N, C-alpha and C positions, 0 to 999 in steps of 0.2 A: 939510538938510531941517529945516524948523521944526517945532515941537511940534504945531501944528495939522495939518500934513500927515501927520505920523506917526500921529496919532490917527485921521485919515480913512482911512489905509491899513490900520491895524489893524481898524477897524470894517468895512471892505469885505471883508477876509480872513475875519473872523469871520462875516459875513453869508453869504459864499460857502460856508463850511464848514457852517453851519447848514442852508442850502438843500440842499447835497449830501447831508447826513445825512437830512434829511426826505424827500428824493426817493427815496433808496434804500430806505426803509422803507414806501413808499406803493405798492407793487406791487399791482395788482388781480388777484390770483390766488386760486383756491380754497385755503383754508388747509390742507385735507387733501391737496392735490395734491403739495406738496413732500415729504410723508411716504410717498407711494406708491412702491413699489419694483417695477419690472418685472424679472422674473427669467426667464431662459430656462433652465428646469430641464432637464437632460439626461434623456433617456428611457432608463433602464437596460435595459429589455426590448429596445429598438431597438439598443442597444450590443451586447447579448449576441447578438442575431440577426445583426448585422454580423460579429461574430467568427466565429460558426458558418458564415455564408455564405462568408467568406474561406477557412476551412478546408475547407468542402465543395467549393470551387472548386480545391482542391489546394494552397493556400498552406501554407507551413511554420509550425510553432509558433515564435513569437518571444518578445520580452520581455513582451508582453501577458499571457503565461501567469502572470507574477508577480502580476497583478492579478485573477486568477480569483476568489479568496476575496472581495475587495472588491466585485467586480461581482456575484457571487452574492448577497451581502448586500443590495445595492441593488435587485436584481431581486426578492428575497424581500419587500422592503417594498412592492412593487407587485403581484406575482403569485407566490404561494408555489409553485404547481404548476410554473410555468416555471422558477423558481429551482431546484427539485428536479431538473428535467431538465438544466439547465445545470450544476448541481453534480455530477451523475453523469457528464456528459460531461467536465467538467474533471478530475475524479478519475481517470477512465480514461485521459484524454489525458496526464496527468502521469505516470502509472505506465508507460505504453507509448505513445509517439507513433506507432507503426506503425498503419496503418488509420485515421488521423486523419480523412481525407475521408469515409470511410464512417460513422464515429461522428457526425461533424458533420451529415451528411445525415439520419441517424436522429433526432438531436436536433432538427433543423429541422422535421421532420415534426410535432413536438409544439408548435412555436411557431406 
């Protein structure tokens, strides 16, 4: 390959690189659009309600009981009164799992 051909190949490769860089930065989008975050925030009250419904239907207490404190805190951030009801249920359920369905039904009445 002679010198002239090598220069021509280098020039074409550089031109292709410049065009691809320019094209990638020329998107016609709303500048704020890339900064928006769509978040599907969980509903802690709904989670607590689901836990209570499962227990009210006769379900046994499982590993979710270890998350009662965390769930209570998240519910409290949304609705303090419902958090108090759930905290009372959780405390009683952890002390004595007997009568779990009845306690859950009573707590659900406040939800």
